[in-house]
Gaussian input, Z-matrix of N, CA and C with variables (Angstrom, degrees):
# hf/3-21g

backbone

0 1
 N
 C     1     B1
 C     2     B2     1     A1
 N     3     B3     2     A2     1     D1
 C     4     B4     3     A3     2     D2
 C     5     B5     4     A4     3     D3
 N     6     B6     5     A5     4     D4
 C     7     B7     6     A6     5     D5
 C     8     B8     7     A7     6     D6
 N     9     B9     8     A8     7     D7
 C    10    B10     9     A9     8     D8
 C    11    B11    10    A10     9     D9
 N    12    B12    11    A11    10    D10
 C    13    B13    12    A12    11    D11
 C    14    B14    13    A13    12    D12
 N    15    B15    14    A14    13    D13
 C    16    B16    15    A15    14    D14
 C    17    B17    16    A16    15    D15
 N    18    B18    17    A17    16    D16
 C    19    B19    18    A18    17    D17
 C    20    B20    19    A19    18    D18
 N    21    B21    20    A20    19    D19
 C    22    B22    21    A21    20    D20
 C    23    B23    22    A22    21    D21
 N    24    B24    23    A23    22    D22
 C    25    B25    24    A24    23    D23
 C    26    B26    25    A25    24    D24
 N    27    B27    26    A26    25    D25
 C    28    B28    27    A27    26    D26
 C    29    B29    28    A28    27    D27
 N    30    B30    29    A29    28    D28
 C    31    B31    30    A30    29    D29
 C    32    B32    31    A31    30    D30
 N    33    B33    32    A32    31    D31
 C    34    B34    33    A33    32    D32
 C    35    B35    34    A34    33    D33
 N    36    B36    35    A35    34    D34
 C    37    B37    36    A36    35    D35
 C    38    B38    37    A37    36    D36
 N    39    B39    38    A38    37    D37
 C    40    B40    39    A39    38    D38
 C    41    B41    40    A40    39    D39
 N    42    B42    41    A41    40    D40
 C    43    B43    42    A42    41    D41
 C    44    B44    43    A43    42    D42
 N    45    B45    44    A44    43    D43
 C    46    B46    45    A45    44    D44
 C    47    B47    46    A46    45    D45
 N    48    B48    47    A47    46    D46
 C    49    B49    48    A48    47    D47
 C    50    B50    49    A49    48    D48
 N    51    B51    50    A50    49    D49
 C    52    B52    51    A51    50    D50
 C    53    B53    52    A52    51    D51
 N    54    B54    53    A53    52    D52
 C    55    B55    54    A54    53    D53
 C    56    B56    55    A55    54    D54
 N    57    B57    56    A56    55    D55
 C    58    B58    57    A57    56    D56
 C    59    B59    58    A58    57    D57
 N    60    B60    59    A59    58    D58
 C    61    B61    60    A60    59    D59
 C    62    B62    61    A61    60    D60
 N    63    B63    62    A62    61    D61
 C    64    B64    63    A63    62    D62
 C    65    B65    64    A64    63    D63
 N    66    B66    65    A65    64    D64
 C    67    B67    66    A66    65    D65
 C    68    B68    67    A67    66    D66
 N    69    B69    68    A68    67    D67
 C    70    B70    69    A69    68    D68
 C    71    B71    70    A70    69    D69
 N    72    B72    71    A71    70    D70
 C    73    B73    72    A72    71    D71
 C    74    B74    73    A73    72    D72
 N    75    B75    74    A74    73    D73
 C    76    B76    75    A75    74    D74
 C    77    B77    76    A76    75    D75
 N    78    B78    77    A77    76    D76
 C    79    B79    78    A78    77    D77
 C    80    B80    79    A79    78    D78
 N    81    B81    80    A80    79    D79
 C    82    B82    81    A81    80    D80
 C    83    B83    82    A82    81    D81
 N    84    B84    83    A83    82    D82
 C    85    B85    84    A84    83    D83
 C    86    B86    85    A85    84    D84
 N    87    B87    86    A86    85    D85
 C    88    B88    87    A87    86    D86
 C    89    B89    88    A88    87    D87
 N    90    B90    89    A89    88    D88
 C    91    B91    90    A90    89    D89
 C    92    B92    91    A91    90    D90
 N    93    B93    92    A92    91    D91
 C    94    B94    93    A93    92    D92
 C    95    B95    94    A94    93    D93
 N    96    B96    95    A95    94    D94
 C    97    B97    96    A96    95    D95
 C    98    B98    97    A97    96    D96
 N    99    B99    98    A98    97    D97
 C   100   B100    99    A99    98    D98
 C   101   B101   100   A100    99    D99
 N   102   B102   101   A101   100   D100
 C   103   B103   102   A102   101   D101
 C   104   B104   103   A103   102   D102
 N   105   B105   104   A104   103   D103
 C   106   B106   105   A105   104   D104
 C   107   B107   106   A106   105   D105
 N   108   B108   107   A107   106   D106
 C   109   B109   108   A108   107   D107
 C   110   B110   109   A109   108   D108
 N   111   B111   110   A110   109   D109
 C   112   B112   111   A111   110   D110
 C   113   B113   112   A112   111   D111
 N   114   B114   113   A113   112   D112
 C   115   B115   114   A114   113   D113
 C   116   B116   115   A115   114   D114
 N   117   B117   116   A116   115   D115
 C   118   B118   117   A117   116   D116
 C   119   B119   118   A118   117   D117
 N   120   B120   119   A119   118   D118
 C   121   B121   120   A120   119   D119
 C   122   B122   121   A121   120   D120
 N   123   B123   122   A122   121   D121
 C   124   B124   123   A123   122   D122
 C   125   B125   124   A124   123   D123
 N   126   B126   125   A125   124   D124
 C   127   B127   126   A126   125   D125
 C   128   B128   127   A127   126   D126
 N   129   B129   128   A128   127   D127
 C   130   B130   129   A129   128   D128
 C   131   B131   130   A130   129   D129
 N   132   B132   131   A131   130   D130
 C   133   B133   132   A132   131   D131
 C   134   B134   133   A133   132   D132
 N   135   B135   134   A134   133   D133
 C   136   B136   135   A135   134   D134
 C   137   B137   136   A136   135   D135
 N   138   B138   137   A137   136   D136
 C   139   B139   138   A138   137   D137
 C   140   B140   139   A139   138   D138
 N   141   B141   140   A140   139   D139
 C   142   B142   141   A141   140   D140
 C   143   B143   142   A142   141   D141
 N   144   B144   143   A143   142   D142
 C   145   B145   144   A144   143   D143
 C   146   B146   145   A145   144   D144
 N   147   B147   146   A146   145   D145
 C   148   B148   147   A147   146   D146
 C   149   B149   148   A148   147   D147
 N   150   B150   149   A149   148   D148
 C   151   B151   150   A150   149   D149
 C   152   B152   151   A151   150   D150
 N   153   B153   152   A152   151   D151
 C   154   B154   153   A153   152   D152
 C   155   B155   154   A154   153   D153
 N   156   B156   155   A155   154   D154
 C   157   B157   156   A156   155   D155
 C   158   B158   157   A157   156   D156
 N   159   B159   158   A158   157   D157
 C   160   B160   159   A159   158   D158
 C   161   B161   160   A160   159   D159
 N   162   B162   161   A161   160   D160
 C   163   B163   162   A162   161   D161
 C   164   B164   163   A163   162   D162
 N   165   B165   164   A164   163   D163
 C   166   B166   165   A165   164   D164
 C   167   B167   166   A166   165   D165
 N   168   B168   167   A167   166   D166
 C   169   B169   168   A168   167   D167
 C   170   B170   169   A169   168   D168
 N   171   B171   170   A170   169   D169
 C   172   B172   171   A171   170   D170
 C   173   B173   172   A172   171   D171
 N   174   B174   173   A173   172   D172
 C   175   B175   174   A174   173   D173
 C   176   B176   175   A175   174   D174
 N   177   B177   176   A176   175   D175
 C   178   B178   177   A177   176   D176
 C   179   B179   178   A178   177   D177
 N   180   B180   179   A179   178   D178
 C   181   B181   180   A180   179   D179
 C   182   B182   181   A181   180   D180
 N   183   B183   182   A182   181   D181
 C   184   B184   183   A183   182   D182
 C   185   B185   184   A184   183   D183
 N   186   B186   185   A185   184   D184
 C   187   B187   186   A186   185   D185
 C   188   B188   187   A187   186   D186
 N   189   B189   188   A188   187   D187
 C   190   B190   189   A189   188   D188
 C   191   B191   190   A190   189   D189
 N   192   B192   191   A191   190   D190
 C   193   B193   192   A192   191   D191
 C   194   B194   193   A193   192   D192
 N   195   B195   194   A194   193   D193
 C   196   B196   195   A195   194   D194
 C   197   B197   196   A196   195   D195
 N   198   B198   197   A197   196   D196
 C   199   B199   198   A198   197   D197
 C   200   B200   199   A199   198   D198
 N   201   B201   200   A200   199   D199
 C   202   B202   201   A201   200   D200
 C   203   B203   202   A202   201   D201
 N   204   B204   203   A203   202   D202
 C   205   B205   204   A204   203   D203
 C   206   B206   205   A205   204   D204
 N   207   B207   206   A206   205   D205
 C   208   B208   207   A207   206   D206
 C   209   B209   208   A208   207   D207
 N   210   B210   209   A209   208   D208
 C   211   B211   210   A210   209   D209
 C   212   B212   211   A211   210   D210
 N   213   B213   212   A212   211   D211
 C   214   B214   213   A213   212   D212
 C   215   B215   214   A214   213   D213
 N   216   B216   215   A215   214   D214
 C   217   B217   216   A216   215   D215
 C   218   B218   217   A217   216   D216

   B1=1.4414
   B2=1.5339
   B3=1.3213
   B4=1.4542
   B5=1.5301
   B6=1.3325
   B7=1.4623
   B8=1.5244
   B9=1.3218
   B10=1.4704
   B11=1.5178
   B12=1.3482
   B13=1.4568
   B14=1.5198
   B15=1.3194
   B16=1.4539
   B17=1.5228
   B18=1.3270
   B19=1.4620
   B20=1.5250
   B21=1.3050
   B22=1.4616
   B23=1.5257
   B24=1.3232
   B25=1.4576
   B26=1.5264
   B27=1.3231
   B28=1.4690
   B29=1.5300
   B30=1.3120
   B31=1.4688
   B32=1.5200
   B33=1.3252
   B34=1.4617
   B35=1.5330
   B36=1.3223
   B37=1.4639
   B38=1.5352
   B39=1.3290
   B40=1.4581
   B41=1.5279
   B42=1.3068
   B43=1.4662
   B44=1.5343
   B45=1.3277
   B46=1.4680
   B47=1.5316
   B48=1.3267
   B49=1.4640
   B50=1.5155
   B51=1.3270
   B52=1.4726
   B53=1.5217
   B54=1.3271
   B55=1.4649
   B56=1.5236
   B57=1.3390
   B58=1.4584
   B59=1.5230
   B60=1.3331
   B61=1.4628
   B62=1.5243
   B63=1.3223
   B64=1.4548
   B65=1.5222
   B66=1.3295
   B67=1.4585
   B68=1.5185
   B69=1.3291
   B70=1.4634
   B71=1.5280
   B72=1.3478
   B73=1.4636
   B74=1.5233
   B75=1.3422
   B76=1.4646
   B77=1.5300
   B78=1.3207
   B79=1.4633
   B80=1.5216
   B81=1.3276
   B82=1.4619
   B83=1.5276
   B84=1.3314
   B85=1.4644
   B86=1.5317
   B87=1.3281
   B88=1.4575
   B89=1.5264
   B90=1.3157
   B91=1.4626
   B92=1.5274
   B93=1.3093
   B94=1.4546
   B95=1.5289
   B96=1.3331
   B97=1.4627
   B98=1.5275
   B99=1.3280
   B100=1.4652
   B101=1.5199
   B102=1.3123
   B103=1.4649
   B104=1.5138
   B105=1.3186
   B106=1.4638
   B107=1.5269
   B108=1.3198
   B109=1.4693
   B110=1.5264
   B111=1.3166
   B112=1.4627
   B113=1.5289
   B114=1.3257
   B115=1.4662
   B116=1.5318
   B117=1.3260
   B118=1.4645
   B119=1.5310
   B120=1.3135
   B121=1.4576
   B122=1.5129
   B123=1.3255
   B124=1.4549
   B125=1.5231
   B126=1.3355
   B127=1.4585
   B128=1.5201
   B129=1.2834
   B130=1.4696
   B131=1.5277
   B132=1.3373
   B133=1.4662
   B134=1.5267
   B135=1.3201
   B136=1.4642
   B137=1.5209
   B138=1.3019
   B139=1.4541
   B140=1.5221
   B141=1.3065
   B142=1.4544
   B143=1.5230
   B144=1.3273
   B145=1.4620
   B146=1.5226
   B147=1.3280
   B148=1.4636
   B149=1.5308
   B150=1.3131
   B151=1.4579
   B152=1.5243
   B153=1.3180
   B154=1.4553
   B155=1.5270
   B156=1.3201
   B157=1.4653
   B158=1.5224
   B159=1.3169
   B160=1.4602
   B161=1.5231
   B162=1.3182
   B163=1.4651
   B164=1.5175
   B165=1.3236
   B166=1.4628
   B167=1.5186
   B168=1.3281
   B169=1.4635
   B170=1.5265
   B171=1.3300
   B172=1.4659
   B173=1.5257
   B174=1.3272
   B175=1.4591
   B176=1.5198
   B177=1.3049
   B178=1.4546
   B179=1.5300
   B180=1.3265
   B181=1.4546
   B182=1.5223
   B183=1.3286
   B184=1.4641
   B185=1.5302
   B186=1.3227
   B187=1.4656
   B188=1.5229
   B189=1.3273
   B190=1.4580
   B191=1.5263
   B192=1.3270
   B193=1.4685
   B194=1.5115
   B195=1.3148
   B196=1.4510
   B197=1.5173
   B198=1.3202
   B199=1.4531
   B200=1.5273
   B201=1.3151
   B202=1.4688
   B203=1.5102
   B204=1.3146
   B205=1.4672
   B206=1.5175
   B207=1.3271
   B208=1.4567
   B209=1.5177
   B210=1.3228
   B211=1.4601
   B212=1.5236
   B213=1.3149
   B214=1.4584
   B215=1.5221
   B216=1.3262
   B217=1.4786
   B218=1.5102
   A1=107.47
   A2=117.14
   A3=122.42
   A4=107.83
   A5=115.83
   A6=121.32
   A7=108.95
   A8=116.33
   A9=121.61
   A10=111.11
   A11=116.97
   A12=120.79
   A13=108.87
   A14=115.23
   A15=121.41
   A16=108.32
   A17=115.57
   A18=119.78
   A19=109.62
   A20=114.42
   A21=120.59
   A22=109.71
   A23=117.40
   A24=121.98
   A25=111.45
   A26=117.65
   A27=121.04
   A28=109.85
   A29=116.62
   A30=120.56
   A31=112.05
   A32=117.75
   A33=121.20
   A34=111.84
   A35=117.99
   A36=121.82
   A37=112.81
   A38=117.58
   A39=121.07
   A40=110.49
   A41=117.23
   A42=122.55
   A43=107.15
   A44=118.55
   A45=119.55
   A46=110.41
   A47=115.19
   A48=121.43
   A49=114.43
   A50=118.46
   A51=121.17
   A52=110.52
   A53=115.49
   A54=122.04
   A55=106.88
   A56=115.86
   A57=120.64
   A58=109.51
   A59=114.90
   A60=121.70
   A61=107.79
   A62=115.47
   A63=122.52
   A64=108.62
   A65=116.68
   A66=122.60
   A67=107.30
   A68=115.07
   A69=121.76
   A70=109.15
   A71=117.54
   A72=120.59
   A73=116.51
   A74=118.92
   A75=119.75
   A76=110.63
   A77=115.23
   A78=120.03
   A79=110.92
   A80=116.07
   A81=120.32
   A82=111.52
   A83=116.94
   A84=120.95
   A85=110.69
   A86=117.11
   A87=120.68
   A88=110.47
   A89=116.62
   A90=120.83
   A91=110.80
   A92=117.02
   A93=121.60
   A94=110.65
   A95=117.27
   A96=121.46
   A97=110.65
   A98=116.68
   A99=120.45
   A100=110.51
   A101=116.85
   A102=121.19
   A103=110.73
   A104=116.89
   A105=119.86
   A106=110.80
   A107=117.64
   A108=120.66
   A109=110.88
   A110=117.41
   A111=120.35
   A112=111.74
   A113=117.05
   A114=121.20
   A115=113.79
   A116=117.65
   A117=119.65
   A118=111.90
   A119=118.32
   A120=121.90
   A121=113.71
   A122=117.24
   A123=121.28
   A124=112.66
   A125=116.73
   A126=119.49
   A127=109.03
   A128=116.16
   A129=121.50
   A130=112.52
   A131=117.21
   A132=119.40
   A133=113.26
   A134=117.52
   A135=119.86
   A136=111.56
   A137=117.51
   A138=120.53
   A139=110.44
   A140=115.84
   A141=120.86
   A142=113.58
   A143=117.14
   A144=119.48
   A145=108.78
   A146=116.30
   A147=120.86
   A148=108.38
   A149=115.31
   A150=121.98
   A151=109.64
   A152=116.32
   A153=120.91
   A154=106.25
   A155=115.81
   A156=120.29
   A157=109.00
   A158=116.18
   A159=122.43
   A160=108.61
   A161=116.85
   A162=122.63
   A163=108.66
   A164=116.16
   A165=121.52
   A166=112.27
   A167=115.25
   A168=121.55
   A169=110.21
   A170=115.86
   A171=120.56
   A172=109.12
   A173=115.65
   A174=120.26
   A175=108.64
   A176=115.97
   A177=122.12
   A178=111.80
   A179=115.37
   A180=121.73
   A181=114.61
   A182=117.92
   A183=120.99
   A184=109.60
   A185=115.34
   A186=120.74
   A187=110.71
   A188=116.92
   A189=120.89
   A190=111.37
   A191=114.58
   A192=121.37
   A193=109.06
   A194=114.63
   A195=118.61
   A196=107.99
   A197=115.33
   A198=120.91
   A199=106.99
   A200=114.76
   A201=121.07
   A202=107.42
   A203=116.02
   A204=121.35
   A205=108.72
   A206=115.76
   A207=122.44
   A208=108.64
   A209=117.00
   A210=120.22
   A211=107.32
   A212=116.24
   A213=122.58
   A214=111.75
   A215=117.20
   A216=120.79
   A217=110.03
   D1=131.10
   D2=178.41
   D3=-92.01
   D4=126.42
   D5=178.46
   D6=-136.27
   D7=158.05
   D8=177.46
   D9=-83.50
   D10=-35.74
   D11=178.30
   D12=-157.98
   D13=156.07
   D14=177.57
   D15=-81.34
   D16=139.60
   D17=177.50
   D18=-123.93
   D19=159.70
   D20=176.27
   D21=-60.22
   D22=-37.47
   D23=-178.96
   D24=-61.07
   D25=-39.28
   D26=177.67
   D27=-64.12
   D28=-46.62
   D29=-178.03
   D30=-66.67
   D31=-32.01
   D32=-179.00
   D33=-67.24
   D34=-18.19
   D35=179.81
   D36=-82.37
   D37=-9.70
   D38=-179.47
   D39=-72.52
   D40=135.53
   D41=170.79
   D42=-98.96
   D43=158.23
   D44=177.02
   D45=-53.88
   D46=131.92
   D47=-179.40
   D48=92.01
   D49=-14.04
   D50=178.67
   D51=-64.89
   D52=140.44
   D53=175.41
   D54=-134.21
   D55=127.38
   D56=-178.55
   D57=-134.09
   D58=148.30
   D59=178.27
   D60=-111.45
   D61=130.35
   D62=179.47
   D63=-121.69
   D64=150.37
   D65=173.89
   D66=-112.42
   D67=126.30
   D68=-179.54
   D69=-118.99
   D70=157.40
   D71=-172.52
   D72=-69.89
   D73=-17.52
   D74=-176.79
   D75=-157.29
   D76=167.60
   D77=176.13
   D78=-61.41
   D79=-40.34
   D80=-178.94
   D81=-60.45
   D82=-42.03
   D83=178.25
   D84=-67.53
   D85=-37.91
   D86=177.81
   D87=-66.87
   D88=-40.62
   D89=177.95
   D90=-64.50
   D91=-38.88
   D92=176.53
   D93=-64.01
   D94=-40.30
   D95=178.09
   D96=-63.24
   D97=-41.77
   D98=178.54
   D99=-63.57
   D100=-43.26
   D101=178.77
   D102=-61.45
   D103=-43.61
   D104=179.89
   D105=-64.03
   D106=-39.95
   D107=178.23
   D108=-62.79
   D109=-43.09
   D110=179.70
   D111=-66.05
   D112=-33.97
   D113=-174.37
   D114=-87.88
   D115=-10.87
   D116=-175.17
   D117=-59.21
   D118=-27.95
   D119=178.01
   D120=-65.23
   D121=-14.69
   D122=178.66
   D123=-78.80
   D124=-14.86
   D125=178.22
   D126=-74.60
   D127=140.17
   D128=-176.47
   D129=-55.82
   D130=-44.72
   D131=-176.05
   D132=-74.31
   D133=-11.86
   D134=-179.97
   D135=-119.92
   D136=17.70
   D137=-178.77
   D138=-53.99
   D139=129.67
   D140=-179.04
   D141=98.94
   D142=-13.20
   D143=176.16
   D144=-71.15
   D145=144.70
   D146=177.18
   D147=-135.53
   D148=139.22
   D149=178.58
   D150=-127.41
   D151=152.40
   D152=166.66
   D153=-117.46
   D154=153.14
   D155=-178.98
   D156=-141.22
   D157=135.90
   D158=176.94
   D159=-127.69
   D160=122.94
   D161=178.48
   D162=-95.80
   D163=124.91
   D164=179.85
   D165=-81.47
   D166=175.43
   D167=177.21
   D168=-69.33
   D169=162.15
   D170=177.63
   D171=-60.53
   D172=140.19
   D173=178.33
   D174=-74.32
   D175=137.88
   D176=-174.29
   D177=-53.37
   D178=126.41
   D179=177.07
   D180=80.91
   D181=2.44
   D182=-179.90
   D183=-139.63
   D184=173.66
   D185=173.31
   D186=-97.03
   D187=-0.45
   D188=-177.31
   D189=-62.40
   D190=147.32
   D191=177.45
   D192=-130.28
   D193=144.30
   D194=171.65
   D195=-95.48
   D196=151.29
   D197=175.50
   D198=-137.02
   D199=132.07
   D200=177.27
   D201=-104.52
   D202=121.51
   D203=-179.79
   D204=-116.39
   D205=131.83
   D206=179.68
   D207=-124.61
   D208=132.02
   D209=173.33
   D210=-89.11
   D211=117.43
   D212=-176.64
   D213=-86.61
   D214=-38.01
   D215=-178.17
   D216=-146.98

């Protein structure tokens, strides 16, 4: 799925075990998405949720990056 930025609303739709791949416009946006996934457990309504995030290499000919996010718990 191609997105401009990761939002809390997108992450809130993940069920335990879900794994999704997103395409973001730059490494910085992908890094921000990973940070948001890691920090979502700090929100009161999602306390105990855990995510992993993997940022892929730059897509050939672009600055776009893929990021794979998995909800662990």
